[in-house]
N, C-alpha and C positions, 0 to 999 in steps of 0.2 A: 332665453328670452326671445319673444317674437319681434319681428320688425314693426316699427311704428307705421301708421298709414301714410305719413308724409315722406318716408324714406325713399321710395322709388322716385317720387317727384324731385327730391333733392339730388339723387344720383343723376337724373336726366339733366337737371340744371347744371350740375358740375361738368357733365360730359359736354354740354353745349358751350359752356364757358371755355373749356379747354380747347374745343375745336375752333372757337372764335379767336382765341389767343394764338393758336397755331396758324390760322389763316393770316392774321396780322403780321406775325413774325416771318412767315413765309413770303409775304408780299414785300416786306422790307429787305429780306435777304436777296430776293430777286432784283430789287431796285439797286441795292448797294453793289451787288455783283456786276450788274450791267454798267453802273457808273465807274467802277474800278477798271473795267475793260476799256472804257472810253478815255479815262484819265491816263492810263498807261500807254495807250496808243498815241496820245498827244506827245508824250515825252520821247517815245521811240521814233516818232516821225521827225520831230523838230530839234531835239537837243543834242544829238551826237555830233561831235567834231571829228569827222573822218580823217582830217589832215594831221592834227596835233594830238588827238586823244582827249579824253575828258568830255565834259558836257558844257553846252551853252545853257545858261539859266535866265538870262535877260531876254525874255520872249514876249512879244506882243500878243494881242488877242488871238491872232490867227497863226501864231507860232513863229513869226518873223523875228530874227535876231536883231535887237536894237543896240546891243553892246556885247563885245566878245570877251570882256573880263571874266575871269573864272574865280569863284569864291570857294575856298577850301572847305568851309562848312558844308556847302551844297554839293561839292564833288563827293565828299565822303558820304553824305546822306543818300545820294543817288546810287552810289555803289552798294551801300547797305540795302537800300530798298529793292533794287533789282535782284540781289542775292536772296533776300528774304522771300520775295515773291517766287523766285525759282525754287526755293527749298520748301516752301510751305503750301503752295497752291499748284495742283497738278497741271492746270491749263497754262501756267506760265513757265513750265519746264521746257523752254524753247532755246535753241542755240543762240538766237539773236540777243536774247536777254543776258545770257551768261557771257557771251563774247563782249558785249558792251560793258558789263560789270568788270570784267578782267581788264579791258582797255582803260577804264576809269581808274582801276586800282594801280595799274602800271604808271599812269600819269601822276598819281599821288606819290608813288614810290620815287619817281624821278625828280619831282619838282616841289612837293609840299614843304619839305624842310628848307628853311632859309639858308642855313650854313651847315650842311652835314659834316661830321656825324652828330652835331648837336641836334636835339630833338625839337626845338622850337619851330613851329610851322607858321607859314604865312597865313594871312586872312584873305588877301586878294593876289591873284597871279594874272599875268598877261595871257593871251590865248596860247602862246607857245611856252608858258611855264615860268617866266621870270617874275620874281617877287615884286609886288607893288606896295603892299601895306601889311603890317604885322599888328595884331591885337595883343595887349598885355593881359590875356586871359588864357584859360585852358581849353576853350571850346573847339578850336580848329583841331587840336590834338585829340580831343574826345571823339570827334566824328571820324578822324583818321583811324582811331582804334576800332570803332564800330565797323568801319568798312573792311579793315584787314581781317578781323575775326570772322565776319560773314563770308568773305572770300575764301578763307581757310575751310569753312564748313561746307562750301559747295564745290571746291576744287580739290581739297585734301593736300594742298601745297603748304608744307610746313613753314616756308618763308613768311607767309602772311600771318600765321599765328605767332611766330617769333616777333614780328613787327608789332603786333597787337599787345603782347604781354610786356615787351620792353617799353612801349609808349605808356602803357598803363602804370608801370612802375614809376616812370618819370612824372606822370600827372599826380600820383599819390604823394610823391616826394614834394612837389610844388605846393600841394594843398595842405599837407599835414606837417611838413618839416621846414622847408625853406623856399619861399616864393620868389627869391631874388632872381632866379633864372627866367622869370616872366618879364623882367625888365621894368616893372612898375615902381616908380620912385615912392619912397615913404615920406610924404610931406607932413610937416608938423601940425597943420590945421585939418588934415583929412580925418574924418571919423573912422574908428576901427570897426567897420561894418562887415557883416556877412550877408551876401546875397543868397537867397534860397536856391538860385540856379546852380551853385557849385555843388552842394551835397546832392541835389536832384540828379545832376549829370553823372556824378560818381556812382550813385545808386543804380542808375540805368546801366552803367558799364559793368557793375558787379553782376547784375542779372545776365547781361550779354555774354560775358566771358565765362560765367559759371554754368551756363545752360548745358545740361547733359555731360558735365565734366565735374565729377565729384571731387577730384583733387583741387582744381582751381576754385570750385565753389567753397570748399573748406578753407582754403587759404584766404579767401575774400570775405568770409563770414563775419569776422569782427569789423571789417570796413563797412559792410552793409549795415550792420547794427549802428555803427557810428553815424553813418549818413542819415539813417532813419531818425535817430535822436536829434540830429542837427535840424532836419526839416521840421520836426514836430515843435521845435522851439519857436517857429514862426507863427504859431497860434498864440495871439496876444490879446490884450484888452479883456482879460477875464474869460478867455475862450470865445470871444465874439468877433474876432477878426483874424484873418491870415494876412500877415504883413510880408512884403517882399524883402525887406531888409531889417535885420536886428543887429545888436552889438555882438562882439565876439563872445561875450559871456551870456548871450541869449536874452538880453533885455531890450526894451524899446529904445528907439532913437528919436531925437528931436527933429523938427522941421519937416519939409516935404519928403525927404528921404525916408524918415521914420513912419510917415503916414501912407506911403505909397502901397497901393494894392493892384494886383493884376489877376482878375478872376480866372482867366484861362490858364495861367501858370499854376495857380492853386489847384485847379482841376487836374492838370497834368501831373502835378506832384501827388495828387490823390490816387491816381491809378498806379503810379510807381509804388506808392506805399501799400496799396492793396495787394499788389503782386508780392511785395516783401512780406506782408502779413500772412499770405497764403503759403509762401515758402517756409516761413517760420512756424506755421500752424498756430497762429495767435488770433483767435476770434475776438478777443477784447480789443486788440489793436485795429482789427478790421472794422469793428463797430465805431471806434473813435474816428478813424479815417473817413468813413462814410459821413459821419455827422459834421466833422470840422473841415474836411477838404473837398467834399462833394456838395452837401446840402447848404452849408454856410456860404461859400462863395457864389453858389448859384442864386441863392435867395437875394443876396446883396447886389449881385452883378447883372441880373437879368433886367433889361429895360422894360418897365411896366407900360410905357406908352407905345413903343414901336416894336418891341420884341428884340431878341438877340442879346448877346453879352457885350457890355461895355468893355473897351480895351483896358482902360485904367480907371481907378477910383482913388479917392482920398478917404482915409479911415474916419476922419472927423466930419465928413460931408462937405468939406470945402471944395472950391473949384480946382480940379487938377491943373497943373501947369503945362502938361503935355498937350499940344495942339490937337492930337489925334485921339484924345481920351474917350470921346463918345463914339468913335467909329466902330464898325463891326468888321472884324478881321477873320480871315479864313481859319487860322489855326486854333484860336480859342474854341470855336464851335466844333472843330474836328476833335479836340481833346475832350470836350464835354460829351460828345457822342460815345467815345471810348469809355470814359469814366463811368457814365451812368449805366451803360449796358453791362460793363464789368461789375459794377456794384450790384445790379440786379442778379447777374449770373452767380455771384458769390453769396448773396444774402437771401434772394427770393423775395425781396421787398418790392411789391408792385408799384409803389410810389416812385421808385428809381426808374422802372421801366417807362412809366408815364412821362417822366422828365426826358428820358431818351427820345421818346416819340415827339415831345414838344420841341426839342432842339433840332431833331432830324427834319421835322416838317418845316421849321423856319429855314433851315439850311437848304433844303431841296425846293423851296417854294417857287412857284411860277405865278405871276400875277398878270391880269389884264386890266390896264388902266384906261378909263375913258379919256379921250383926247380930241382935240380939234386940229387936224393936221394941215400942213401946207400941201400944195398940189404935188410936190415932189417927195413928200414924207412917206417912208416905208411902213406906215401903220396899216393894220388890217381893218378892212371895212366890215361893218356888221349890217344889221337890218336897217332899212329906212324908217325913220319915225316921223311924227308930225313936224319936228324941228329940223328935219334933214337926215343925213347919214350919220349914224353913230359909229365912231371909229375907236379902235382899241390898240394900245401899244403893249406888246408882250414884253414883260420885264422879268428878270430872274433875281434871286438873291445871290448865291455864289456860283451855281452851275451855269455852264454855257453850252446848251444843247447844239448850237450851230458849229462851234469850232472845238469843243471839248475842253477839259480841265475846268478849274474854278477861277473866277475873279477873286482876288485876294482882299480887296479893300472896298468896303461899302461905307456910306455915310450913316448917320444915326437912323435915318428913316429907312435904311435898307436899300437905297439906290446905289448903283455902281459909281464909285468915285474914281477909280483907276481901272483902265481896261487891260492893263498888262496881266499876263499869266505867270510871269516869273520875274525875278529881280535879284538884288543883292541878298535878300532874306527869304524869298519864296522860291522853292525849287520842287523837285520830285521827292517829297517826303511827307509832310503832314497829311495831305489829302489822301494819297494812296495808302499810307500807314493806317489811317483811320478806317478807310473802306475795307482794307484787307483784314484788320483786326475785328471789325464789326461783322464782316462776312463769316469769319471763323467762329465768333461767339454766337451769332445767330444760328449757324449750323449746329453747334453744340446744344443750344437751347431746344432746337427743334427735335434733336435726337432724344432728348429727355421726355418729350411728350409722346403720347400715343399717336401712331400714324393716322393720317386722315383716311376716311372711308373710301375715298377715290383719289387717284393721282391728279395732281394739278395739271392743267393744260400746258402743253409745250409753248414756250415763248417764241414769237417770230424773231428770226435773226435780224430783221430790219427795224423792228419796233421795240422801244424800251418798255419795261414792265409798267403796269398801271400804277398810278399814284396810290399808295396804301391808304391815305386819308380819304381819297375818293372811293376806294373799295368799301371802306367802312360806311360811307354815306349811302352807297348803293344797297 
Protein backbone atom coordinates (compact mmCIF):
# COMPACT_ATOMS: atom_id res chain seq x y z
CA UNK A 1 0.00 0.00 0.00
CA UNK A 2 1.23 3.51 -0.81
CA UNK A 3 1.57 6.31 1.68
CA UNK A 4 -1.33 8.69 2.15
CA UNK A 5 -0.79 12.29 1.08
CA UNK A 6 -0.95 13.54 4.66
CA UNK A 7 1.63 11.11 6.05
CA UNK A 8 4.76 13.24 5.36
CA UNK A 9 3.11 16.23 7.06
CA UNK A 10 2.23 14.06 10.05
CA UNK A 11 5.82 12.84 10.30
CA UNK A 12 7.10 16.42 10.23
CA UNK A 13 4.65 17.41 12.97
CA UNK A 14 5.68 14.45 15.14
CA UNK A 15 9.34 15.34 14.64
CA UNK A 16 8.69 18.96 15.56
CA UNK A 17 6.73 17.94 18.67
CA UNK A 18 9.55 15.63 19.78
CA UNK A 19 12.11 18.37 19.28
CA UNK A 20 9.99 20.83 21.26
CA UNK A 21 9.61 18.29 24.07
CA UNK A 22 13.34 17.65 24.04
CA UNK A 23 14.09 21.37 24.27
CA UNK A 24 11.75 21.79 27.25
CA UNK A 25 13.16 18.75 29.04
CA UNK A 26 16.70 19.95 28.35
CA UNK A 27 15.90 23.40 29.72
CA UNK A 28 14.54 21.91 32.93
CA UNK A 29 17.50 19.56 33.25
CA UNK A 30 19.91 22.49 33.01
CA UNK A 31 17.94 24.49 35.52
CA UNK A 32 17.62 21.63 38.00
CA UNK A 33 21.31 20.78 37.63
CA UNK A 34 22.35 24.37 38.30
CA UNK A 35 20.04 24.62 41.31
CA UNK A 36 21.43 21.39 42.77
CA UNK A 37 24.96 22.80 42.56
CA UNK A 38 23.84 25.96 44.38
CA UNK A 39 21.99 24.04 47.11
CA UNK A 40 24.85 21.64 47.81
CA UNK A 41 27.33 24.53 47.93
CA UNK A 42 25.21 26.16 50.66
CA UNK A 43 25.41 23.12 52.93
CA UNK A 44 29.09 22.52 52.22
CA UNK A 45 29.91 26.08 53.20
CA UNK A 46 27.73 26.56 56.26
CA UNK A 47 26.72 23.29 57.93
CA UNK A 48 29.90 21.40 58.82
CA UNK A 49 30.97 21.33 62.47
CA UNK A 50 34.74 21.06 62.18
CA UNK A 51 35.22 20.83 65.96
CA UNK A 52 32.77 18.11 67.05
CA UNK A 53 31.75 16.49 63.78
CA UNK A 54 28.27 16.20 62.36
CA UNK A 55 26.26 19.03 60.88
CA UNK A 56 24.56 22.24 61.92
CA UNK A 57 21.07 22.40 60.48
CA UNK A 58 19.60 25.44 62.23
CA UNK A 59 20.78 27.94 59.64
CA UNK A 60 19.49 31.42 58.84
CA UNK A 61 18.95 32.80 55.38
CA UNK A 62 22.65 33.55 54.87
CA UNK A 63 23.81 30.31 56.52
CA UNK A 64 24.47 31.75 59.98
CA UNK A 65 24.05 29.15 62.74
CA UNK A 66 21.27 30.26 65.09
CA UNK A 67 21.16 27.08 67.23
CA UNK A 68 23.82 24.37 67.56
CA UNK A 69 21.51 21.50 68.57
CA UNK A 70 21.84 18.49 66.29
CA UNK A 71 18.85 16.47 65.13
CA UNK A 72 19.54 12.80 64.46
CA UNK A 73 17.00 12.62 61.62
CA UNK A 74 18.86 15.39 59.83
CA UNK A 75 22.34 14.07 60.65
CA UNK A 76 21.45 10.74 59.05
CA UNK A 77 19.76 12.40 56.09
CA UNK A 78 22.76 14.60 55.32
CA UNK A 79 25.19 11.68 55.49
CA UNK A 80 22.89 9.75 53.14
CA UNK A 81 22.55 12.72 50.78
CA UNK A 82 26.28 13.37 50.52
CA UNK A 83 26.99 9.68 49.89
CA UNK A 84 24.22 9.40 47.31
CA UNK A 85 25.49 12.44 45.41
CA UNK A 86 29.04 11.11 45.58
CA UNK A 87 27.92 7.73 44.26
CA UNK A 88 25.40 8.75 41.60
CA UNK A 89 26.60 12.01 40.02
CA UNK A 90 30.14 12.25 38.68
CA UNK A 91 30.65 15.96 39.42
CA UNK A 92 30.06 15.36 43.13
CA UNK A 93 32.71 12.66 43.41
CA UNK A 94 34.86 15.00 45.44
CA UNK A 95 36.93 14.28 48.58
CA UNK A 96 35.30 17.10 50.57
CA UNK A 97 31.88 15.50 50.16
CA UNK A 98 33.05 12.01 51.08
CA UNK A 99 35.10 13.21 54.05
CA UNK A 100 32.16 15.20 55.41
CA UNK A 101 29.88 12.18 55.05
CA UNK A 102 32.36 9.97 56.90
CA UNK A 103 32.73 12.55 59.68
CA UNK A 104 28.95 12.72 60.00
CA UNK A 105 28.73 8.94 60.07
CA UNK A 106 31.32 8.70 62.83
CA UNK A 107 29.39 11.30 64.85
CA UNK A 108 26.29 9.12 64.54
CA UNK A 109 28.19 5.97 65.51
CA UNK A 110 29.55 7.65 68.64
CA UNK A 111 26.50 9.55 69.84
CA UNK A 112 23.20 8.63 68.16
CA UNK A 113 22.31 5.75 70.50
CA UNK A 114 21.07 6.92 73.87
CA UNK A 115 22.32 3.94 75.91
CA UNK A 116 24.52 1.59 73.85
CA UNK A 117 24.41 -1.29 73.14
CA UNK A 118 20.63 -0.69 73.06
CA UNK A 119 19.49 0.47 69.63
CA UNK A 120 17.19 3.36 70.57
CA UNK A 121 18.50 6.61 69.11
CA UNK A 122 18.04 10.15 70.31
CA UNK A 123 16.02 12.73 68.43
CA UNK A 124 18.08 15.74 69.56
CA UNK A 125 21.73 15.93 70.65
CA UNK A 126 23.85 18.77 71.95
CA UNK A 127 26.59 20.03 69.68
CA UNK A 128 29.08 17.65 71.34
CA UNK A 129 26.72 14.66 71.19
CA UNK A 130 24.92 14.46 74.54
CA UNK A 131 21.28 13.32 74.27
CA UNK A 132 18.61 15.97 74.80
CA UNK A 133 15.38 14.36 73.64
CA UNK A 134 14.10 10.97 72.51
CA UNK A 135 11.08 10.36 70.28
CA UNK A 136 9.00 7.24 70.81
CA UNK A 137 9.05 6.44 67.10
CA UNK A 138 11.29 4.60 64.64
CA UNK A 139 12.41 7.52 62.49
CA UNK A 140 15.78 8.45 64.03
CA UNK A 141 16.72 4.80 63.68
CA UNK A 142 15.49 4.70 60.07
CA UNK A 143 17.66 7.61 58.98
CA UNK A 144 20.58 6.14 60.91
CA UNK A 145 20.10 2.96 58.85
CA UNK A 146 19.97 4.86 55.55
CA UNK A 147 23.16 6.73 56.43
CA UNK A 148 25.09 3.61 57.38
CA UNK A 149 24.06 1.69 54.27
CA UNK A 150 25.08 4.52 51.94
CA UNK A 151 28.39 4.95 53.77
CA UNK A 152 29.09 1.27 53.20
CA UNK A 153 28.32 1.66 49.51
CA UNK A 154 30.82 4.50 49.01
CA UNK A 155 33.57 3.33 51.39
CA UNK A 156 33.30 -0.47 51.34
CA UNK A 157 33.70 -0.49 55.14
CA UNK A 158 31.76 -3.52 56.39
CA UNK A 159 31.21 -1.92 59.81
CA UNK A 160 28.70 0.48 58.29
CA UNK A 161 26.71 -2.27 56.60
CA UNK A 162 26.67 -4.31 59.78
CA UNK A 163 25.25 -1.31 61.64
CA UNK A 164 22.60 -0.82 58.96
CA UNK A 165 21.41 -4.43 58.91
CA UNK A 166 21.36 -4.77 62.70
CA UNK A 167 19.36 -1.55 63.08
CA UNK A 168 16.98 -2.66 60.33
CA UNK A 169 16.32 -5.90 62.22
CA UNK A 170 15.53 -3.89 65.35
CA UNK A 171 13.16 -1.55 63.50
CA UNK A 172 11.25 -4.47 61.97
CA UNK A 173 10.98 -6.08 65.41
CA UNK A 174 9.51 -2.89 66.87
CA UNK A 175 7.01 -2.49 64.03
CA UNK A 176 5.85 -6.06 63.47
CA UNK A 177 6.44 -7.84 66.77
CA UNK A 178 6.92 -5.78 69.92
CA UNK A 179 6.84 -1.96 70.07
CA UNK A 180 7.52 -1.80 73.80
CA UNK A 181 11.18 -0.95 73.20
CA UNK A 182 10.11 2.41 71.77
CA UNK A 183 8.92 3.42 75.24
CA UNK A 184 5.46 4.49 74.14
CA UNK A 185 2.85 3.81 76.84
CA UNK A 186 -0.31 1.94 75.85
CA UNK A 187 -3.04 4.22 77.21
CA UNK A 188 -6.60 2.84 77.39
CA UNK A 189 -8.20 5.77 75.60
CA UNK A 190 -5.72 6.01 72.73
CA UNK A 191 -7.05 4.75 69.38
CA UNK A 192 -5.23 1.81 67.83
CA UNK A 193 -4.13 3.81 64.80
CA UNK A 194 -1.56 3.24 62.07
CA UNK A 195 0.19 6.23 60.55
CA UNK A 196 1.07 5.90 56.87
CA UNK A 197 4.57 7.13 57.73
CA UNK A 198 5.59 3.81 59.32
CA UNK A 199 5.06 1.43 56.35
CA UNK A 200 6.30 4.17 54.03
CA UNK A 201 9.58 4.45 55.88
CA UNK A 202 10.03 0.70 56.02
CA UNK A 203 9.36 0.38 52.29
CA UNK A 204 12.02 3.01 51.64
CA UNK A 205 14.50 1.02 53.74
CA UNK A 206 13.65 -2.18 51.87
CA UNK A 207 14.65 -0.47 48.63
CA UNK A 208 17.72 1.14 50.19
CA UNK A 209 19.20 -2.05 51.62
CA UNK A 210 18.16 -4.25 48.71
CA UNK A 211 19.73 -2.14 45.96
CA UNK A 212 22.14 -4.27 43.91
CA UNK A 213 22.10 -6.92 46.66
CA UNK A 214 20.06 -9.92 45.56
CA UNK A 215 20.45 -11.72 48.88
CA UNK A 216 19.16 -8.84 51.01
CA UNK A 217 16.51 -7.94 48.43
CA UNK A 218 15.22 -11.49 48.62
CA UNK A 219 15.20 -11.53 52.40
CA UNK A 220 13.20 -8.28 52.49
CA UNK A 221 10.80 -9.12 49.63
CA UNK A 222 7.97 -10.22 51.92
CA UNK A 223 8.47 -7.14 54.10
CA UNK A 224 8.26 -4.90 51.04
CA UNK A 225 4.98 -6.47 49.96
CA UNK A 226 3.63 -6.13 53.51
CA UNK A 227 4.56 -2.43 53.56
CA UNK A 228 2.90 -1.83 50.19
CA UNK A 229 -0.33 -3.49 51.34
CA UNK A 230 -0.37 -1.39 54.51
CA UNK A 231 0.14 1.84 52.59
CA UNK A 232 -2.60 0.94 50.09
CA UNK A 233 -5.07 0.57 52.98
CA UNK A 234 -4.88 4.33 53.46
CA UNK A 235 -6.97 4.82 50.31
CA UNK A 236 -10.37 5.30 51.94
CA UNK A 237 -13.80 6.87 51.33
CA UNK A 238 -14.59 4.58 48.40
CA UNK A 239 -11.23 5.32 46.79
CA UNK A 240 -11.72 9.09 46.94
CA UNK A 241 -9.25 10.05 49.67
CA UNK A 242 -5.81 9.11 50.96
CA UNK A 243 -5.96 9.37 54.75
CA UNK A 244 -2.89 9.78 56.91
CA UNK A 245 -4.22 7.52 59.68
CA UNK A 246 -6.31 4.35 59.68
CA UNK A 247 -7.11 1.73 62.30
CA UNK A 248 -4.83 -1.26 62.76
CA UNK A 249 -7.23 -3.35 60.69
CA UNK A 250 -7.28 -0.80 57.87
CA UNK A 251 -10.57 0.94 58.60
CA UNK A 252 -11.36 4.62 58.98
CA UNK A 253 -11.05 6.43 62.30
CA UNK A 254 -13.35 9.01 63.86
CA UNK A 255 -12.55 12.63 64.60
CA UNK A 256 -9.81 14.89 63.30
CA UNK A 257 -7.27 12.06 63.42
CA UNK A 258 -9.33 10.00 60.99
CA UNK A 259 -10.01 12.89 58.60
CA UNK A 260 -6.41 14.12 58.47
CA UNK A 261 -4.83 14.40 55.00
CA UNK A 262 -1.31 15.39 53.99
CA UNK A 263 -1.11 15.77 50.18
CA UNK A 264 2.69 15.91 50.11
CA UNK A 265 2.99 12.74 52.14
CA UNK A 266 0.56 10.92 49.85
CA UNK A 267 2.65 11.98 46.84
CA UNK A 268 5.83 10.77 48.52
CA UNK A 269 4.13 7.45 49.28
CA UNK A 270 3.15 7.42 45.62
CA UNK A 271 6.66 7.42 44.27
CA UNK A 272 7.78 4.90 46.91
CA UNK A 273 4.99 2.61 45.67
CA UNK A 274 5.83 3.31 42.03
CA UNK A 275 9.38 2.09 42.59
CA UNK A 276 8.00 -0.98 44.36
CA UNK A 277 5.64 -1.69 41.45
CA UNK A 278 8.52 -1.43 38.98
CA UNK A 279 10.70 -3.76 41.06
CA UNK A 280 7.82 -6.25 41.22
CA UNK A 281 6.98 -5.89 37.53
CA UNK A 282 3.36 -5.04 38.36
CA UNK A 283 1.77 -2.66 35.80
CA UNK A 284 -1.65 -2.94 37.45
CA UNK A 285 -0.25 -1.67 40.75
CA UNK A 286 1.61 1.08 38.89
CA UNK A 287 -1.63 2.33 37.30
CA UNK A 288 -3.48 2.19 40.63
CA UNK A 289 -0.73 4.15 42.38
CA UNK A 290 -0.71 6.86 39.71
CA UNK A 291 -4.47 7.25 40.03
CA UNK A 292 -4.78 7.16 43.82
CA UNK A 293 -1.45 8.44 45.17
CA UNK A 294 -0.49 10.97 42.49
CA UNK A 295 -3.54 12.37 40.72
CA UNK A 296 -6.02 12.14 43.61
CA UNK A 297 -3.99 14.03 46.26
CA UNK A 298 -2.81 16.56 43.70
CA UNK A 299 -6.33 17.39 42.55
CA UNK A 300 -7.60 17.81 46.09
CA UNK A 301 -4.44 19.39 47.49
CA UNK A 302 -3.60 22.05 44.88
CA UNK A 303 -4.70 25.53 45.92
CA UNK A 304 -7.00 26.80 43.12
CA UNK A 305 -6.63 30.43 44.18
CA UNK A 306 -2.91 30.88 44.81
CA UNK A 307 -1.28 27.73 43.48
CA UNK A 308 0.90 25.36 45.47
CA UNK A 309 0.00 22.40 47.65
CA UNK A 310 -1.80 22.83 50.94
CA UNK A 311 0.13 21.35 53.85
CA UNK A 312 -2.84 19.67 55.54
CA UNK A 313 -6.47 19.06 54.64
CA UNK A 314 -9.61 17.64 56.23
CA UNK A 315 -11.26 14.83 54.26
CA UNK A 316 -14.74 16.20 55.04
CA UNK A 317 -13.82 19.72 53.99
CA UNK A 318 -13.88 21.02 57.56
CA UNK A 319 -11.33 23.53 58.77
CA UNK A 320 -8.14 21.68 59.75
CA UNK A 321 -7.01 22.27 63.31
CA UNK A 322 -3.33 22.74 62.45
CA UNK A 323 -2.41 26.42 62.33
CA UNK A 324 -0.09 25.83 59.36
CA UNK A 325 -2.60 23.87 57.26
CA UNK A 326 -2.76 26.41 54.40
CA UNK A 327 0.98 27.11 54.27
CA UNK A 328 3.11 26.00 51.33
CA UNK A 329 6.15 24.03 52.50
CA UNK A 330 9.29 23.07 50.64
CA UNK A 331 9.07 19.30 50.98
CA UNK A 332 5.56 18.55 49.56
CA UNK A 333 6.54 20.40 46.38
CA UNK A 334 9.85 18.52 46.23
CA UNK A 335 7.99 15.22 46.54
CA UNK A 336 5.45 16.28 43.91
CA UNK A 337 8.20 17.05 41.41
CA UNK A 338 9.72 13.60 41.95
CA UNK A 339 6.37 11.80 41.84
CA UNK A 340 5.04 13.30 38.62
CA UNK A 341 8.30 13.11 36.71
CA UNK A 342 8.64 9.48 37.80
CA UNK A 343 5.03 8.78 36.89
CA UNK A 344 5.60 10.17 33.41
CA UNK A 345 8.88 8.31 33.03
CA UNK A 346 7.22 5.00 33.90
CA UNK A 347 3.89 5.48 32.07
CA UNK A 348 4.48 7.93 29.24
CA UNK A 349 1.29 9.80 30.21
CA UNK A 350 1.88 13.40 29.12
CA UNK A 351 -0.69 14.65 31.66
CA UNK A 352 1.76 13.69 34.41
CA UNK A 353 4.58 15.58 32.70
CA UNK A 354 2.38 18.66 32.48
CA UNK A 355 1.72 18.48 36.23
CA UNK A 356 5.46 18.18 36.84
CA UNK A 357 5.91 21.40 34.84
CA UNK A 358 3.09 23.06 36.82
CA UNK A 359 4.65 22.21 40.19
CA UNK A 360 8.20 23.01 39.07
CA UNK A 361 7.18 26.39 37.66
CA UNK A 362 5.42 27.26 40.93
CA UNK A 363 8.44 26.13 42.94
CA UNK A 364 11.01 28.02 40.85
CA UNK A 365 8.85 31.10 40.34
CA UNK A 366 10.30 34.59 40.58
CA UNK A 367 7.87 37.48 40.73
CA UNK A 368 8.13 41.25 40.38
CA UNK A 369 5.53 42.99 42.52
CA UNK A 370 4.73 46.65 41.97
CA UNK A 371 5.26 48.58 45.16
CA UNK A 372 5.67 52.06 46.61
CA UNK A 373 8.94 51.96 48.56
CA UNK A 374 10.31 54.06 51.34
CA UNK A 375 13.47 56.01 50.52
CA UNK A 376 15.61 53.35 52.21
CA UNK A 377 13.78 50.42 50.59
CA UNK A 378 15.93 48.04 48.49
CA UNK A 379 13.30 47.85 45.75
CA UNK A 380 14.32 48.04 42.14
CA UNK A 381 13.26 51.11 40.23
CA UNK A 382 11.68 50.81 36.83
CA UNK A 383 10.69 53.41 34.27
CA UNK A 384 9.16 56.74 35.20
CA UNK A 385 5.46 57.00 34.46
CA UNK A 386 3.01 59.90 34.60
CA UNK A 387 2.41 58.98 38.24
CA UNK A 388 6.07 58.92 39.16
CA UNK A 389 8.62 56.11 39.41
CA UNK A 390 7.30 52.56 39.21
CA UNK A 391 9.19 50.30 41.61
CA UNK A 392 9.25 46.54 41.79
CA UNK A 393 10.10 44.18 44.60
CA UNK A 394 11.71 40.92 43.52
CA UNK A 395 10.19 37.98 45.38
CA UNK A 396 10.68 34.24 45.11
CA UNK A 397 8.66 31.20 46.01
CA UNK A 398 11.18 28.79 47.54
CA UNK A 399 14.48 29.51 45.79
CA UNK A 400 16.87 32.14 47.11
CA UNK A 401 19.22 33.19 44.28
CA UNK A 402 21.08 35.57 46.60
CA UNK A 403 22.24 33.16 49.32
CA UNK A 404 21.35 29.74 47.92
CA UNK A 405 19.14 26.90 49.18
CA UNK A 406 15.36 27.20 49.53
CA UNK A 407 13.12 28.94 51.97
CA UNK A 408 11.05 26.25 53.63
CA UNK A 409 7.89 28.00 54.72
CA UNK A 410 5.59 30.18 52.62
CA UNK A 411 2.17 31.51 53.52
CA UNK A 412 -0.87 30.59 51.47
CA UNK A 413 -0.24 33.39 48.96
CA UNK A 414 3.29 32.12 48.35
CA UNK A 415 5.09 34.85 50.29
CA UNK A 416 8.04 33.93 52.50
CA UNK A 417 6.84 33.33 56.06
CA UNK A 418 10.14 32.19 57.63
CA UNK A 419 13.53 33.21 56.26
CA UNK A 420 15.44 30.30 57.84
CA UNK A 421 17.07 27.78 55.52
CA UNK A 422 17.25 24.96 58.04
CA UNK A 423 15.85 23.99 61.40
CA UNK A 424 14.68 21.01 63.48
CA UNK A 425 12.94 19.46 60.45
CA UNK A 426 14.53 21.03 57.37
CA UNK A 427 18.05 19.99 56.50
CA UNK A 428 20.14 18.83 53.56
CA UNK A 429 17.66 16.27 52.25
CA UNK A 430 14.34 16.95 50.52
CA UNK A 431 15.56 19.70 48.20
CA UNK A 432 18.82 18.09 47.02
CA UNK A 433 17.17 14.65 46.82
CA UNK A 434 14.45 16.10 44.61
CA UNK A 435 16.89 17.95 42.38
CA UNK A 436 19.27 14.99 42.06
CA UNK A 437 16.48 12.53 41.26
CA UNK A 438 14.87 14.90 38.77
CA UNK A 439 18.22 15.49 37.09
CA UNK A 440 18.72 11.75 36.68
CA UNK A 441 15.19 11.19 35.38
CA UNK A 442 15.41 14.10 32.95
CA UNK A 443 18.72 12.77 31.65
CA UNK A 444 17.13 9.37 31.12
CA UNK A 445 14.12 10.86 29.33
CA UNK A 446 16.39 12.90 27.06
CA UNK A 447 18.39 9.80 26.19
CA UNK A 448 15.19 8.14 24.95
CA UNK A 449 14.49 10.95 22.49
CA UNK A 450 16.29 11.48 19.21
CA UNK A 451 19.27 13.83 19.61
CA UNK A 452 18.78 17.45 18.69
CA UNK A 453 20.00 18.54 15.27
CA UNK A 454 22.50 20.89 16.87
CA UNK A 455 24.17 20.87 20.28
CA UNK A 456 22.77 23.17 22.91
CA UNK A 457 24.88 26.27 23.59
CA UNK A 458 27.22 26.02 26.55
CA UNK A 459 26.00 27.65 29.75
CA UNK A 460 27.93 30.46 31.34
CA UNK A 461 29.64 29.45 34.56
CA UNK A 462 28.31 32.62 36.16
CA UNK A 463 24.76 32.71 34.85
CA UNK A 464 21.96 30.30 35.74
CA UNK A 465 20.11 28.58 32.89
CA UNK A 466 17.19 30.39 31.32
CA UNK A 467 13.72 29.91 32.74
CA UNK A 468 12.09 27.03 30.79
CA UNK A 469 8.73 28.79 30.93
CA UNK A 470 10.30 31.89 29.39
CA UNK A 471 11.99 29.79 26.70
CA UNK A 472 8.60 28.47 25.71
CA UNK A 473 7.22 32.00 25.50
CA UNK A 474 10.09 33.09 23.30
